[in-house]
FIKOLZA-1660 file (N, C-alpha, C; in steps of 0.1 Angstrom, whole numbers, plus 5000, padded with zeros to 4 digits):
% residues 250
   i   px   py   pz ch aa at
   1 0578 2672 3380  A  M  N
   1 0573 2687 3390  A  M CA
   1 0560 2693 3389  A  M  C
   2 0553 2702 3395  A  I  N
   2 0542 2707 3393  A  I CA
   2 0548 2722 3385  A  I  C
   3 0542 2725 3373  A  T  N
   3 0551 2738 3372  A  T CA
   3 0536 2746 3369  A  T  C
   4 0537 2760 3366  A  E  N
   4 0527 2769 3367  A  E CA
   4 0531 2777 3349  A  E  C
   5 0529 2771 3341  A  P  N
   5 0534 2783 3328  A  P CA
   5 0529 2795 3326  A  P  C
   6 0517 2801 3331  A  F  N
   6 0507 2812 3322  A  F CA
   6 0511 2819 3334  A  F  C
   7 0516 2818 3347  A  T  N
   7 0519 2826 3356  A  T CA
   7 0531 2840 3350  A  T  C
   8 0537 2834 3339  A  A  N
   8 0551 2842 3335  A  A CA
   8 0543 2853 3325  A  A  C
   9 0543 2869 3332  A  G  N
   9 0539 2874 3321  A  G CA
   9 0533 2889 3326  A  G  C
  10 0530 2900 3315  A  N  N
  10 0526 2913 3324  A  N CA
  10 0517 2920 3319  A  N  C
  11 0507 2912 3314  A  S  N
  11 0494 2913 3310  A  S CA
  11 0486 2923 3319  A  S  C
  12 0475 2918 3312  A  I  N
  12 0464 2936 3320  A  I CA
  12 0458 2923 3330  A  I  C
  13 0457 2913 3324  A  I  N
  13 0450 2901 3333  A  I CA
  13 0462 2897 3344  A  I  C
  14 0477 2897 3341  A  H  N
  14 0487 2890 3349  A  H CA
  14 0484 2902 3365  A  H  C
  15 0482 2915 3361  A  N  N
  15 0484 2926 3372  A  N CA
  15 0469 2931 3375  A  N  C
  16 0459 2920 3378  A  V  N
  16 0447 2922 3388  A  V CA
  16 0444 2912 3400  A  V  C
  17 0443 2923 3406  A  D  N
  17 0441 2914 3420  A  D CA
  17 0433 2906 3422  A  D  C
  18 0443 2893 3429  A  P  N
  18 0439 2876 3425  A  P CA
  18 0421 2877 3426  A  P  C
  19 0419 2881 3440  A  R  N
  19 0400 2882 3442  A  R CA
  19 0395 2886 3433  A  R  C
  20 0398 2894 3430  A  L  N
  20 0387 2900 3418  A  L CA
  20 0389 2888 3407  A  L  C
  21 0399 2881 3402  A  K  N
  21 0397 2872 3395  A  K CA
  21 0395 2858 3400  A  K  C
  22 0392 2854 3411  A  I  N
  22 0386 2846 3418  A  I CA
  22 0371 2846 3415  A  I  C
  23 0366 2858 3421  A  V  N
  23 0352 2865 3421  A  V CA
  23 0345 2863 3407  A  V  C
  24 0349 2867 3394  A  F  N
  24 0343 2868 3387  A  F CA
  24 0348 2858 3377  A  F  C
  25 0357 2850 3378  A  T  N
  25 0356 2836 3377  A  T CA
  25 0345 2822 3380  A  T  C
  26 0340 2825 3390  A  V  N
  26 0328 2821 3397  A  V CA
  26 0314 2828 3392  A  V  C
  27 0318 2835 3390  A  M  N
  27 0302 2842 3383  A  M CA
  27 0303 2844 3363  A  M  C
  28 0313 2841 3362  A  L  N
  28 0315 2842 3351  A  L CA
  28 0307 2827 3343  A  L  C
  29 0316 2820 3354  A  S  N
  29 0317 2805 3349  A  S CA
  29 0297 2799 3350  A  S  C
  30 0296 2805 3361  A  C  N
  30 0284 2798 3368  A  C CA
  30 0272 2807 3357  A  C  C
  31 0272 2822 3355  A  A  N
  31 0263 2825 3341  A  A CA
  31 0265 2812 3328  A  A  C
  32 0278 2811 3323  A  V  N
  32 0275 2805 3310  A  V CA
  32 0273 2787 3316  A  V  C
  33 0274 2787 3326  A  A  N
  33 0270 2772 3331  A  A CA
  33 0258 2766 3329  A  A  C
  34 0245 2782 3335  A  V  N
  34 0234 2780 3340  A  V CA
  34 0228 2784 3326  A  V  C
  35 0235 2790 3317  A  A  N
  35 0228 2798 3300  A  A CA
  35 0223 2786 3287  A  A  C
  36 0212 2784 3283  A  N  N
  36 0206 2778 3272  A  N CA
  36 0206 2778 3257  A  N  C
  37 0207 2795 3258  A  S  N
  37 0208 2795 3239  A  S CA
  37 0218 2797 3237  A  S  C
  38 0220 2795 3221  A  L  N
  38 0234 2797 3216  A  L CA
  38 0242 2807 3215  A  L  C
  39 0228 2817 3212  A  S  N
  39 0236 2832 3218  A  S CA
  39 0246 2835 3228  A  S  C
  40 0242 2828 3238  A  T  N
  40 0244 2832 3253  A  T CA
  40 0255 2827 3252  A  T  C
  41 0257 2817 3246  A  L  N
  41 0271 2805 3251  A  L CA
  41 0278 2813 3240  A  L  C
  42 0278 2817 3229  A  L  N
  42 0291 2822 3221  A  L CA
  42 0290 2838 3225  A  L  C
  43 0281 2839 3232  A  S  N
  43 0290 2856 3236  A  S CA
  43 0299 2848 3252  A  S  C
  44 0293 2839 3258  A  G  N
  44 0304 2836 3272  A  G CA
  44 0313 2831 3263  A  G  C
  45 0320 2824 3256  A  L  N
  45 0329 2821 3244  A  L CA
  45 0335 2828 3243  A  L  C
  46 0329 2840 3234  A  A  N
  46 0340 2851 3230  A  A CA
  46 0345 2858 3244  A  A  C
  47 0339 2859 3254  A  A  N
  47 0344 2867 3266  A  A CA
  47 0357 2855 3269  A  A  C
  48 0357 2843 3268  A  G  N
  48 0367 2836 3277  A  G CA
  48 0377 2839 3265  A  G  C
  49 0372 2842 3253  A  L  N
  49 0389 2837 3248  A  L CA
  49 0390 2855 3242  A  L  C
  50 0386 2862 3241  A  L  N
  50 0393 2878 3249  A  L CA
  50 0402 2881 3256  A  L  C
  51 0392 2871 3275  A  L  N
  51 0402 2873 3286  A  L CA
  51 0416 2864 3283  A  L  C
  52 0413 2851 3275  A  V  N
  52 0429 2847 3269  A  V CA
  52 0438 2856 3258  A  V  C
  53 0434 2862 3253  A  G  N
  53 0439 2875 3243  A  G CA
  53 0445 2881 3250  A  G  C
  54 0437 2892 3265  A  L  N
  54 0441 2898 3277  A  L CA
  54 0455 2896 3279  A  L  C
  55 0453 2882 3285  A  A  N
  55 0461 2875 3292  A  A CA
  55 0475 2872 3283  A  A  C
  56 0468 2871 3272  A  R  N
  56 0489 2874 3265  A  R CA
  56 0491 2858 3265  A  R  C
  57 0486 2848 3267  A  L  N
  57 0491 2832 3265  A  L CA
  57 0493 2831 3255  A  L  C
  58 0505 2819 3254  A  D  N
  58 0506 2810 3241  A  D CA
  58 0496 2803 3236  A  D  C
  59 0497 2803 3223  A  G  N
  59 0483 2798 3218  A  G CA
  59 0486 2782 3219  A  G  C
  60 0501 2779 3213  A  R  N
  60 0497 2763 3213  A  R CA
  60 0497 2760 3232  A  R  C
  61 0506 2765 3238  A  A  N
  61 0501 2753 3254  A  A CA
  61 0486 2760 3255  A  A  C
  62 0480 2767 3252  A  F  N
  62 0460 2773 3253  A  F CA
  62 0456 2760 3249  A  F  C
  63 0461 2757 3234  A  L  N
  63 0452 2745 3231  A  L CA
  63 0457 2734 3230  A  L  C
  64 0470 2733 3238  A  K  N
  64 0469 2721 3242  A  K CA
  64 0461 2713 3257  A  K  C
  65 0459 2722 3266  A  R  N
  65 0455 2725 3277  A  R CA
  65 0438 2722 3272  A  R  C
  66 0430 2728 3258  A  L  N
  66 0419 2718 3258  A  L CA
  66 0415 2710 3250  A  L  C
  67 0424 2704 3247  A  G  N
  67 0428 2688 3242  A  G CA
  67 0423 2684 3251  A  G  C
  68 0422 2679 3264  A  V  N
  68 0420 2672 3275  A  V CA
  68 0406 2673 3269  A  V  C
  69 0398 2682 3270  A  V  N
  69 0385 2688 3269  A  V CA
  69 0380 2682 3254  A  V  C
  70 0388 2684 3246  A  F  N
  70 0380 2685 3234  A  F CA
  70 0383 2666 3232  A  F  C
  71 0390 2655 3239  A  G  N
  71 0385 2642 3235  A  G CA
  71 0377 2638 3242  A  G  C
  72 0372 2644 3252  A  F  N
  72 0365 2637 3260  A  F CA
  72 0345 2645 3255  A  F  C
  73 0348 2659 3243  A  M  N
  73 0338 2660 3232  A  M CA
  73 0336 2652 3223  A  M  C
  74 0344 2649 3217  A  A  N
  74 0348 2640 3207  A  A CA
  74 0337 2624 3210  A  A  C
  75 0342 2620 3223  A  L  N
  75 0331 2610 3231  A  L CA
  75 0316 2615 3223  A  L  C
  76 0314 2625 3230  A  I  N
  76 0298 2629 3231  A  I CA
  76 0296 2631 3216  A  I  C
  77 0301 2634 3210  A  W  N
  77 0299 2636 3197  A  W CA
  77 0297 2627 3192  A  W  C
  78 0301 2619 3192  A  V  N
  78 0298 2597 3183  A  V CA
  78 0286 2593 3190  A  V  C
  79 0287 2593 3209  A  V  N
  79 0279 2590 3211  A  V CA
  79 0260 2597 3213  A  V  C
  80 0267 2606 3216  A  L  N
  80 0249 2610 3217  A  L CA
  80 0246 2615 3213  A  L  C
  81 0244 2623 3193  A  P  N
  81 0234 2624 3186  A  P CA
  81 0229 2610 3184  A  P  C
  82 0229 2597 3180  A  I  N
  82 0223 2586 3179  A  I CA
  82 0217 2581 3189  A  I  C
  83 0219 2584 3203  A  T  N
  83 0210 2577 3212  A  T CA
  83 0203 2590 3218  A  T  C
  84 0203 2601 3219  A  Y  N
  84 0189 2610 3221  A  Y CA
  84 0185 2610 3212  A  Y  C
  85 0171 2607 3220  A  P  N
  85 0154 2609 3213  A  P CA
  85 0154 2622 3207  A  P  C
  86 0145 2621 3195  A  G  N
  86 0145 2637 3188  A  G CA
  86 0141 2634 3171  A  G  C
  87 0136 2642 3166  A  A  N
  87 0138 2645 3153  A  A CA
  87 0151 2639 3145  A  A  C
  88 0147 2630 3135  A  P  N
  88 0161 2628 3132  A  P CA
  88 0168 2638 3117  A  P  C
  89 0183 2644 3124  A  L  N
  89 0185 2656 3114  A  L CA
  89 0187 2647 3099  A  L  C
  90 0196 2637 3102  A  F  N
  90 0199 2628 3087  A  F CA
  90 0206 2612 3093  A  F  C
  91 0208 2603 3082  A  E  N
  91 0206 2589 3090  A  E CA
  91 0222 2584 3083  A  E  C
  92 0229 2579 3088  A  I  N
  92 0237 2569 3082  A  I CA
  92 0239 2556 3088  A  I  C
  93 0229 2548 3068  A  G  N
  93 0231 2535 3072  A  G CA
  93 0220 2533 3083  A  G  C
  94 0216 2524 3094  A  P  N
  94 0211 2519 3099  A  P CA
  94 0207 2531 3111  A  P  C
  95 0214 2540 3111  A  L  N
  95 0218 2549 3126  A  L CA
  95 0212 2563 3122  A  L  C
  96 0204 2567 3134  A  Q  N
  96 0194 2584 3130  A  Q CA
  96 0201 2593 3138  A  Q  C
  97 0208 2605 3132  A  V  N
  97 0214 2614 3145  A  V CA
  97 0203 2625 3143  A  V  C
  98 0199 2625 3153  A  S  N
  98 0187 2632 3156  A  S CA
  98 0190 2650 3162  A  S  C
  99 0182 2659 3160  A  R  N
  99 0183 2671 3158  A  R CA
  99 0188 2678 3171  A  R  C
 100 0179 2672 3181  A  P  N
 100 0180 2677 3194  A  P CA
 100 0195 2674 3202  A  P  C
 101 0199 2657 3197  A  G  N
 101 0207 2650 3202  A  G CA
 101 0224 2662 3194  A  G  C
 102 0223 2666 3185  A  V  N
 102 0233 2677 3177  A  V CA
 102 0235 2688 3185  A  V  C
 103 0218 2696 3186  A  A  N
 103 0222 2708 3198  A  A CA
 103 0223 2703 3211  A  A  C
 104 0222 2696 3217  A  L  N
 104 0225 2694 3228  A  L CA
 104 0242 2690 3234  A  L  C
 105 0253 2680 3221  A  C  N
 105 0264 2684 3223  A  C CA
 105 0270 2696 3218  A  C  C
 106 0265 2709 3207  A  L  N
 106 0272 2717 3206  A  L CA
 106 0270 2729 3210  A  L  C
 107 0258 2724 3224  A  K  N
 107 0254 2732 3240  A  K CA
 107 0269 2728 3246  A  K  C
 108 0269 2720 3248  A  I  N
 108 0278 2713 3262  A  I CA
 108 0294 2714 3257  A  I  C
 109 0297 2718 3242  A  T  N
 109 0312 2720 3242  A  T CA
 109 0313 2733 3238  A  T  C
 110 0308 2739 3239  A  L  N
 110 0304 2754 3240  A  L CA
 110 0306 2759 3254  A  L  C
 111 0299 2752 3262  A  K  N
 111 0298 2753 3279  A  K CA
 111 0315 2757 3283  A  K  C
 112 0320 2740 3275  A  S  N
 112 0330 2734 3282  A  S CA
 112 0344 2745 3282  A  S  C
 113 0342 2745 3266  A  V  N
 113 0355 2757 3259  A  V CA
 113 0352 2766 3265  A  V  C
 114 0343 2774 3266  A  A  N
 114 0343 2789 3275  A  A CA
 114 0342 2790 3288  A  A  C
 115 0338 2779 3296  A  I  N
 115 0347 2783 3305  A  I CA
 115 0358 2775 3312  A  I  C
 116 0361 2769 3302  A  L  N
 116 0382 2761 3305  A  L CA
 116 0389 2776 3303  A  L  C
 117 0379 2782 3289  A  S  N
 117 0389 2792 3286  A  S CA
 117 0390 2807 3300  A  S  C
 118 0379 2804 3305  A  I  N
 118 0377 2817 3314  A  I CA
 118 0386 2809 3329  A  I  C
 119 0389 2800 3327  A  L  N
 119 0394 2791 3343  A  L CA
 119 0407 2797 3337  A  L  C
 120 0413 2790 3324  A  I  N
 120 0431 2789 3321  A  I CA
 120 0434 2808 3324  A  I  C
 121 0423 2818 3319  A  A  N
 121 0428 2830 3317  A  A CA
 121 0429 2837 3330  A  A  C
 122 0419 2832 3336  A  L  N
 122 0418 2839 3350  A  L CA
 122 0429 2834 3364  A  L  C
 123 0428 2826 3362  A  V  N
 123 0431 2813 3374  A  V CA
 123 0446 2805 3374  A  V  C
 124 0447 2805 3360  A  A  N
 124 0461 2797 3353  A  A CA
 124 0471 2809 3354  A  A  C
 125 0466 2822 3360  A  T  N
 125 0475 2830 3355  A  T CA
 125 0478 2842 3368  A  T  C
 126 0478 2827 3378  A  T  N
 126 0481 2833 3390  A  T CA
 126 0485 2824 3400  A  T  C
 127 0497 2827 3405  A  T  N
 127 0499 2818 3414  A  T CA
 127 0494 2809 3425  A  T  C
 128 0496 2796 3427  A  L  N
 128 0487 2788 3435  A  L CA
 128 0491 2801 3452  A  L  C
 129 0498 2802 3453  A  S  N
 129 0506 2808 3469  A  S CA
 129 0494 2824 3467  A  S  C
 130 0492 2826 3455  A  A  N
 130 0489 2840 3454  A  A CA
 130 0467 2839 3456  A  A  C
 131 0464 2826 3446  A  I  N
 131 0453 2822 3451  A  I CA
 131 0448 2816 3463  A  I  C
 132 0457 2814 3473  A  G  N
 132 0455 2810 3486  A  G CA
 132 0455 2818 3493  A  G  C
 133 0464 2829 3492  A  N  N
 133 0460 2844 3502  A  N CA
 133 0447 2846 3499  A  N  C
 134 0445 2847 3487  A  A  N
 134 0430 2856 3477  A  A CA
 134 0419 2850 3482  A  A  C
 135 0421 2834 3488  A  L  N
 135 0408 2830 3491  A  L CA
 135 0410 2828 3506  A  L  C
 136 0418 2835 3513  A  Y  N
 136 0417 2831 3529  A  Y CA
 136 0412 2849 3531  A  Y  C
 137 0415 2856 3520  A  R  N
 137 0409 2871 3526  A  R CA
 137 0392 2873 3519  A  R  C
 138 0390 2865 3510  A  L  N
 138 0381 2864 3507  A  L CA
 138 0370 2854 3518  A  L  C
 139 0380 2848 3531  A  G  N
 139 0368 2846 3539  A  G CA
 139 0369 2830 3536  A  G  C
 140 0371 2822 3530  A  V  N
 140 0376 2804 3530  A  V CA
 140 0384 2808 3542  A  V  C
 141 0381 2795 3551  A  P  N
 141 0385 2786 3559  A  P CA
 141 0394 2789 3558  A  P  C
 142 0410 2790 3567  A  G  N
 142 0423 2792 3568  A  G CA
 142 0430 2776 3567  A  G  C
 143 0422 2768 3574  A  K  N
 143 0426 2754 3576  A  K CA
 143 0426 2749 3560  A  K  C
 144 0413 2750 3550  A  L  N
 144 0413 2745 3533  A  L CA
 144 0422 2756 3531  A  L  C
 145 0426 2767 3532  A  V  N
 145 0433 2772 3521  A  V CA
 145 0450 2763 3524  A  V  C
 146 0456 2759 3534  A  Y  N
 146 0466 2754 3541  A  Y CA
 146 0467 2741 3534  A  Y  C
 147 0456 2738 3539  A  L  N
 147 0453 2724 3530  A  L CA
 147 0453 2720 3515  A  L  C
 148 0450 2733 3507  A  M  N
 148 0450 2731 3493  A  M CA
 148 0465 2733 3488  A  M  C
 149 0474 2743 3494  A  V  N
 149 0482 2750 3494  A  V CA
 149 0499 2737 3495  A  V  C
 150 0493 2726 3508  A  M  N
 150 0506 2720 3512  A  M CA
 150 0503 2705 3499  A  M  C
 151 0496 2707 3496  A  T  N
 151 0484 2693 3489  A  T CA
 151 0490 2697 3474  A  T  C
 152 0491 2710 3470  A  Y  N
 152 0494 2709 3456  A  Y CA
 152 0512 2715 3457  A  Y  C
 153 0514 2716 3467  A  R  N
 153 0533 2719 3467  A  R CA
 153 0535 2703 3467  A  R  C
 154 0532 2695 3475  A  Y  N
 154 0538 2681 3478  A  Y CA
 154 0535 2670 3468  A  Y  C
 155 0522 2672 3460  A  I  N
 155 0515 2657 3456  A  I CA
 155 0526 2655 3442  A  I  C
 156 0538 2663 3440  A  F  N
 156 0547 2660 3429  A  F CA
 156 0557 2649 3443  A  F  C
 157 0559 2653 3452  A  V  N
 157 0569 2642 3456  A  V CA
 157 0564 2630 3459  A  V  C
 158 0550 2627 3463  A  I  N
 158 0539 2616 3464  A  I CA
 158 0544 2607 3450  A  I  C
 159 0543 2618 3439  A  E  N
 159 0547 2609 3425  A  E CA
 159 0558 2603 3421  A  E  C
 160 0566 2613 3427  A  N  N
 160 0584 2610 3429  A  N CA
 160 0585 2595 3438  A  N  C
 161 0578 2599 3447  A  E  N
 161 0582 2583 3457  A  E CA
 161 0573 2569 3451  A  E  C
 162 0560 2572 3443  A  Y  N
 162 0556 2562 3439  A  Y CA
 162 0565 2557 3426  A  Y  C
 163 0571 2566 3416  A  Q  N
 163 0585 2559 3406  A  Q CA
 163 0592 2549 3413  A  Q  C
 164 0597 2558 3426  A  R  N
 164 0607 2552 3431  A  R CA
 164 0604 2537 3434  A  R  C
 165 0592 2534 3441  A  L  N
 165 0586 2522 3444  A  L CA
 165 0589 2511 3435  A  L  C
 166 0584 2515 3421  A  M  N
 166 0581 2510 3407  A  M CA
 166 0593 2507 3407  A  M  C
 167 0601 2513 3402  A  R  N
 167 0616 2510 3400  A  R CA
 167 0622 2499 3410  A  R  C
 168 0618 2503 3419  A  A  N
 168 0624 2493 3426  A  A CA
 168 0618 2478 3423  A  A  C
 169 0605 2480 3427  A  A  N
 169 0596 2467 3422  A  A CA
 169 0600 2461 3410  A  A  C
 170 0602 2465 3400  A  R  N
 170 0609 2469 3385  A  R CA
 170 0621 2455 3391  A  R  C
 171 0630 2460 3394  A  I  N
 171 0647 2458 3396  A  I CA
 171 0643 2442 3401  A  I  C
 172 0635 2440 3408  A  R  N
 172 0633 2431 3416  A  R CA
 172 0626 2417 3410  A  R  C
 173 0619 2420 3396  A  G  N
 173 0612 2414 3389  A  G CA
 173 0593 2411 3383  A  G  C
 174 0595 2427 3394  A  F  N
 174 0582 2427 3390  A  F CA
 174 0576 2426 3377  A  F  C
 175 0567 2425 3373  A  Q  N
 175 0556 2427 3362  A  Q CA
 175 0541 2426 3361  A  Q  C
 176 0540 2434 3364  A  P  N
 176 0524 2439 3363  A  P CA
 176 0512 2431 3352  A  P  C
 177 0506 2425 3363  A  G  N
 177 0493 2414 3354  A  G CA
 177 0482 2416 3362  A  G  C
 178 0471 2407 3360  A  T  N
 178 0459 2405 3359  A  T CA
 178 0460 2395 3374  A  T  C
 179 0468 2389 3383  A  N  N
 179 0467 2383 3387  A  N CA
 179 0468 2387 3410  A  N  C
 180 0471 2378 3418  A  I  N
 180 0468 2377 3430  A  I CA
 180 0483 2386 3433  A  I  C
 181 0492 2379 3426  A  H  N
 181 0504 2389 3432  A  H CA
 181 0505 2402 3426  A  H  C
 182 0502 2405 3416  A  S  N
 182 0502 2419 3411  A  S CA
 182 0489 2428 3419  A  S  C
 183 0481 2428 3426  A  Y  N
 183 0468 2432 3430  A  Y CA
 183 0476 2436 3447  A  Y  C
 184 0488 2416 3454  A  K  N
 184 0491 2421 3464  A  K CA
 184 0501 2430 3463  A  K  C
 185 0508 2435 3453  A  T  N
 185 0523 2439 3452  A  T CA
 185 0514 2454 3451  A  T  C
 186 0504 2458 3443  A  F  N
 186 0501 2471 3443  A  F CA
 186 0497 2474 3459  A  F  C
 187 0485 2467 3464  A  A  N
 187 0482 2471 3478  A  A CA
 187 0497 2473 3487  A  A  C
 188 0507 2468 3490  A  Y  N
 188 0519 2465 3497  A  Y CA
 188 0521 2487 3487  A  Y  C
 189 0526 2485 3479  A  L  N
 189 0526 2498 3472  A  L CA
 189 0523 2506 3478  A  L  C
 190 0507 2509 3478  A  T  N
 190 0496 2521 3482  A  T CA
 190 0498 2525 3496  A  T  C
 191 0503 2509 3504  A  G  N
 191 0501 2512 3516  A  G CA
 191 0513 2518 3520  A  G  C
 192 0522 2517 3513  A  M  N
 192 0537 2523 3515  A  M CA
 192 0533 2538 3515  A  M  C
 193 0531 2542 3501  A  I  N
 193 0533 2558 3503  A  I CA
 193 0526 2565 3510  A  I  C
 194 0513 2559 3510  A  F  N
 194 0509 2563 3525  A  F CA
 194 0517 2569 3535  A  F  C
 195 0524 2552 3538  A  I  N
 195 0532 2557 3556  A  I CA
 195 0545 2567 3549  A  I  C
 196 0545 2566 3540  A  R  N
 196 0560 2576 3539  A  R CA
 196 0556 2592 3536  A  R  C
 197 0539 2593 3527  A  A  N
 197 0535 2604 3530  A  A CA
 197 0529 2610 3541  A  A  C
 198 0531 2602 3551  A  S  N
 198 0525 2606 3568  A  S CA
 198 0542 2611 3571  A  S  C
 199 0547 2601 3571  A  A  N
 199 0565 2604 3576  A  A CA
 199 0569 2619 3571  A  A  C
 200 0565 2624 3557  A  R  N
 200 0572 2632 3551  A  R CA
 200 0564 2646 3560  A  R  C
 201 0549 2642 3559  A  A  N
 201 0540 2653 3562  A  A CA
 201 0546 2656 3577  A  A  C
 202 0548 2648 3584  A  E  N
 202 0553 2653 3599  A  E CA
 202 0567 2658 3598  A  E  C
 203 0576 2654 3594  A  S  N
 203 0590 2661 3589  A  S CA
 203 0589 2676 3588  A  S  C
 204 0575 2674 3576  A  V  N
 204 0576 2691 3570  A  V CA
 204 0568 2698 3578  A  V  C
 205 0562 2694 3586  A  Y  N
 205 0556 2703 3597  A  Y CA
 205 0564 2706 3610  A  Y  C
 206 0572 2694 3609  A  Q  N
 206 0586 2707 3625  A  Q CA
 206 0589 2712 3620  A  Q  C
 207 0597 2716 3604  A  A  N
 207 0612 2720 3602  A  A CA
 207 0596 2730 3600  A  A  C
 208 0585 2733 3597  A  M  N
 208 0577 2744 3597  A  M CA
 208 0576 2749 3615  A  M  C
 209 0575 2749 3619  A  L  N
 209 0575 2750 3633  A  L CA
 209 0589 2756 3640  A  L  C
 210 0600 2749 3632  A  C  N
 210 0615 2755 3639  A  C CA
 210 0616 2768 3628  A  C  C
 211 0609 2771 3617  A  R  N
 211 0614 2783 3610  A  R CA
 211 0598 2794 3615  A  R  C
 212 0589 2791 3628  A  G  N
 212 0585 2796 3633  A  G CA
 212 0568 2800 3627  A  G  C
 213 0561 2789 3618  A  F  N
 213 0550 2791 3614  A  F CA
 213 0541 2787 3631  A  F  C
 214 0531 2796 3628  A  K  N
 214 0521 2798 3636  A  K CA
 214 0505 2799 3634  A  K  C
 215 0508 2789 3620  A  G  N
 215 0493 2784 3616  A  G CA
 215 0490 2799 3607  A  G  C
 216 0496 2806 3605  A  Q  N
 216 0491 2817 3593  A  Q CA
 216 0500 2818 3583  A  Q  C
 217 0503 2821 3571  A  F  N
 217 0514 2821 3562  A  F CA
 217 0511 2833 3554  A  F  C
 218 0518 2844 3554  A  H  N
 218 0526 2859 3552  A  H CA
 218 0526 2858 3536  A  H  C
 219 0521 2871 3530  A  T  N
 219 0532 2874 3521  A  T CA
 219 0534 2887 3517  A  T  C
 220 0548 2884 3509  A  L  N
 220 0551 2897 3506  A  L CA
 220 0550 2904 3488  A  L  C
 221 0537 2897 3486  A  G  N
 221 0531 2909 3470  A  G CA
 221 0536 2915 3472  A  G  C
 222 0534 2925 3455  A  P  N
 222 0530 2936 3452  A  P CA
 222 0521 2944 3458  A  P  C
 223 0519 2955 3453  A  V  N
 223 0500 2962 3458  A  V CA
 223 0500 2962 3445  A  V  C
 224 0488 2954 3439  A  I  N
 224 0482 2959 3423  A  I CA
 224 0480 2970 3424  A  I  C
 225 0484 2975 3411  A  P  N
 225 0473 2989 3408  A  P CA
 225 0460 2994 3407  A  P  C
 226 0456 3001 3412  A  Y  N
 226 0439 3004 3413  A  Y CA
 226 0440 3003 3396  A  Y  C
 227 0441 3011 3387  A  T  N
 227 0440 3010 3376  A  T CA
 227 0436 3004 3364  A  T  C
 228 0445 2989 3366  A  Q  N
 228 0443 2978 3363  A  Q CA
 228 0431 2969 3368  A  Q  C
 229 0431 2968 3377  A  N  N
 229 0415 2964 3389  A  N CA
 229 0402 2973 3382  A  N  C
 230 0403 2987 3385  A  K  N
 230 0397 2988 3376  A  K CA
 230 0385 2984 3363  A  K  C
 231 0399 2990 3354  A  G  N
 231 0399 2981 3339  A  G CA
 231 0390 2971 3341  A  G  C
 232 0398 2960 3346  A  F  N
 232 0390 2944 3344  A  F CA
 232 0374 2948 3352  A  F  C
 233 0378 2948 3359  A  T  N
 233 0362 2950 3366  A  T CA
 233 0351 2954 3359  A  T  C
 234 0353 2968 3353  A  V  N
 234 0349 2970 3342  A  V CA
 234 0342 2959 3330  A  V  C
 235 0352 2952 3324  A  L  N
 235 0354 2948 3314  A  L CA
 235 0346 2935 3318  A  L  C
 236 0350 2927 3329  A  T  N
 236 0340 2916 3330  A  T CA
 236 0330 2916 3337  A  T  C
 237 0325 2928 3339  A  T  N
 237 0315 2931 3346  A  T CA
 237 0304 2933 3329  A  T  C
 238 0308 2939 3319  A  A  N
 238 0299 2944 3307  A  A CA
 238 0297 2927 3301  A  A  C
 239 0306 2923 3304  A  A  N
 239 0309 2909 3294  A  A CA
 239 0294 2903 3304  A  A  C
 240 0298 2900 3312  A  L  N
 240 0284 2895 3325  A  L CA
 240 0274 2901 3322  A  L  C
 241 0271 2915 3324  A  I  N
 241 0258 2916 3323  A  I CA
 241 0254 2915 3302  A  I  C
 242 0261 2915 3293  A  I  N
 242 0256 2905 3287  A  I CA
 242 0253 2896 3284  A  I  C
 243 0261 2886 3291  A  I  N
 243 0257 2869 3287  A  I CA
 243 0243 2870 3301  A  I  C
 244 0240 2878 3308  A  L  N
 244 0229 2871 3316  A  L CA
 244 0219 2883 3307  A  L  C
 245 0218 2887 3303  A  G  N
 245 0209 2898 3294  A  G CA
 245 0203 2892 3281  A  G  C
 246 0218 2887 3273  A  L  N
 246 0208 2876 3263  A  L CA
 246 0202 2865 3268  A  L  C
 247 0212 2855 3280  A  E  N
 247 0197 2848 3279  A  E CA
 247 0185 2849 3281  A  E  C
 248 0182 2860 3294  A  I  N
 248 0166 2867 3299  A  I CA
 248 0160 2872 3288  A  I  C
 249 0170 2877 3277  A  W  N
 249 0160 2879 3265  A  W CA
 249 0156 2868 3260  A  W  C
 250 0164 2858 3252  A  N  N
 250 0161 2847 3245  A  N CA
 250 0153 2838 3254  A  N  C
% end
């Protein structure tokens, strides 16, 4: 089942209007993504870590989320420095580690960690229902918002259905392998998942109609205090100005 571990809290970040979070997430992420200078990227990383600190997130859980990126970054650090052309930084036997390759790896790493930190601090601290409501109020088409919310809500149901079908296949002696029988079995299993997902979607829709659903979700969320919205806006705007200013200056 899908969990939202970072949404529980009472920090400054948790008590900010989700619309502001989404807007500044996009702005800060774009500013870091297009940055090229090392000082700009370091300031973007500092802004992301500052937001994580203000959100008072669990450090172990935060590093666990970054672990996925670190695995990908490790592959880049192994391959890119020895394949990217440029002046050699040093040599390891017959291999030459290029200076531009190392610089590019460093920039990719800083960008990835900074953007992911911003996303975790601002988006992961907001429940999906609040994000959907904020997107709708920001002008995103309602059908796209409802599709996102319902997909996120029921994707674990489809995963449970897949596990149930796999258990049934193993009880009947199925052993996955690289043969025609295995390929046919997985094809049938995929088809059954789609059929059951379609049937579940129809039953859910009928249940929603019985409960008075008319194409719009309503929220009873609390009114966010203006003082925290104002402080958050000032802080993130200052961070954005610093990032853009450093990039222009460099």
